[in-house]
N, C-alpha and C positions, 0 to 999 in steps of 0.2 A: 061537199066538194073539197078536195084536197088542195092545199096551198103549195104542194110540191109539183115540179114540172120535170119531165124527163126529156133530155136532149142527148141524142146519140148514146144512150145508155147511162148518162150521168145525171143524177138527180140534183136539182137546184131547188132552193127554198127562198122565196122572196122575203127579205127582211124589211120590216116596217121602220125600224130605227137602228142606229149603230149600237154596238155593245156599250153598256154603261161604263165600263172601265175606260174606253176610248174617250167618251164624253168628259169623264172626270179628269183624265190626264190632259186633254186639250184645254179645259178650263184652268187647270193649274198652270199650264204653260203660258197661257195668255196673261194671267195675273202676274206671274214671274216676269214676263217680258215688260209689262207696264211698269212694275217696280224697278227693274234693272235700268230701263230707259230713263225713268224719272230720277233715279239716283245719279246717273252720269250727267244728265242735263242740268240738274239743280245742285249738285254737290261741289261745284267749283273745280271740276275735273279740267286739267290743262290739256291743250291741244299741242300738236307737233309744232305749230308756228310759235306758240308761246315758249316752248322749250328751245327752239332755234333762236328766238330773241334773247333769251337768258344766256345762251352760249355766246351770242354775239357780244353782249355787254361784257361778259367775262373775258372774251378775247380782246376787246378794246382796252380793258383795264390792263391786261397783260402787255399789250402793245405799247400803251402809255408808260408802263414800268420799264420796258426795254428802251424806249426813247429817252427816259430819264437817265438810265444807266449809260446810254451812248453819249448824252449831253455832258455827263460828268466824267466820262472816260478820260479826258485830257487832264482833269483836275486830280482825280484819284487814280494812281497807277494800278492799284489792285483791280479796279473795275475794268480797265483796258485789258489786263491779263485774263479776266474772266471771259470777256468777249473773244479774245484770242483763243482761249481754251474751248469755247463753244464752236468757233470756226474750225479748229483742228479736229474736234470730235465730229463735227458735221462733214468734214472732208472724208473722214474714215467711213461714215455712213453712206456718203455719196458713192465712194468706191465700192462699197459692198452691195448697195441696192439700186443705184441709179445709172451707173456707167453703161450697162447693157443697152439701155434705150436712149440715153442722152449723150453718150460719148465721154471720153476722158477729159476733153476740153470743154464739155457742156454745150457744144455747138449743135447738138442734136443728131440723132441717127434715125430711129423710129419716132422717138419723142421730140418735142420742140426744142428750139435753141433756148437755153436757160441764161445766156448772157445778154439777151435782148433787153431793151429798156422797159418794155411792157410785156405782160403775159396775158394770154387769152382770158383767164379767170381772175386777173388782178395780181399786182406785185406787192401788196402789203403783207406784213407778217401774218395777219389773220387769214388772208386769202391763200397764201402759200401753205400755211399750217393746215387749213381745211383741205386743200388739194392733196397733200401728203397723207393726211389722216383718213379721209373719206374716199379719195380717188376722184376721177372725173370720167364722164362718158367718152368713149372713143379710144380707150386704151390705157389710161392712167389707173393702175390698181390702188386699192386702199392698203396702206402700210401700218394702220393702227394696231394690228395684231402682231406685227413683227418688230416695231420700233416703239419704245416707250416715249412719253411726252417730252422728257428732257432731251432725248436723242433727236426728236423731231425739231425742237428748238435749236439745237446745234446745226442741224441740216438747213433750217431756215436761215440762220446767221451765215452759214457758208454760201447759200444761194444768193443772199443779198450782197455778199462781198464780191461776187463774180462781176467782172466788167467785160 
């Protein structure tokens, strides 16, 4: 008796097992997946939350350094000039990137009022820097590709100087 069957003129043959090459490739794939998973679980691989925590610590150090500069601004005239230079540079960046949404007087058009005493996502240097760099849901775009970190610092100084 033949193991071939004829259906509508097409001959089919029942296979008792899959081709050997498929079994070999599947076995190799399973072994690779186990090794790959083990490597990432046991190798000290860092997660996104650990990266965010490290960034937060760095931003807090930066904010503490800014506070130290502000505290000594009255004692050292050069430091006050540096802050004024940051504010002036920030004002230029504001005019270039922010006026369209927040208005010339920063009272808000499409975007929120930047002269308010609190912001939705916080009014610390770290919060404002993150908002400018990464953007926020609901309309605030990321500017990290358009403005370098020093310009962002100037923009943050300018926003904090607004009343």
